[in-house]
N, C-alpha and C positions, 0 to 999 in steps of 0.2 A: 383254085386253078381254072376258074371260069373266065372267058373273055369279058372285058369290061361291059359290053352291051348285054350280056346275059346275067349280070349281077343283080341281085335283089337285096333289099334291106336285111333280110334274115340271114344273109351270107356274109355280112360285113365282119371284118376282123379288127383287131386292135390296130391303132395307128402304126404305120410302117410295116405291117405284116401282109398287106393285101397287094393288089395289082395297081392301085392308084399311085401315080408318081408323085408322092408327097414331097420328095426332094425338089422336084421342079416347081411345084406349087409354092412351097415355103421359100425357095430361092427367089422366085418372082415376087412374092409378097415383100420380102426383104428389100429387093431392088426398087420397088415402087414406094417404099417408105412406110409400109404397114407396121403399126406398133401397138395394136390392140389385142384383145383377148382371143384365145382359141379354146375350144371345148371338145369334149369327147361325147359322142352319142352312142348309146348301147342299143342297137337294134337286133342283135343276134340273140334269139331266145335262150340258147344254152348259157349265155352270160347272165341272164336274169336269175338263174338258179344258184349262182355263186353266193357265198356269204358276202354281204355288202362291203365289209372291210377289205376282202380280197379283191373284189372288182374295183374298188377305189384305188387300192395300192397298185394293181397291175395297170389300170388305165393311166394313172399318174406316171408310173415308170416308163411305159411305152410312149406316152405323149412327150415327156421331157426328153427322152432319148432322141426322137426325131426332130422336135422343135428346137431343142438345145443346140443343134448343129448350125442353126441360122439366127437364133435370137437368144438374148440373155433371159434367163428364167429367174424371176424374182420370188 
């Protein structure tokens, strides 16, 4: 719930859960013809304590949910 200027890496959330307008970013990337890879970066320390399989599963699900609105996921 912090304003964008006050955000730090340790406060980052899963894709689509934070204040960054990923819909606008992904829509723009689609419009300019971007068709390369995207990735998830886990900077939030509490996520580091998760079981690796759980972090991978949640990261994949959250990323596919937001990215899949604009791009075909292979």
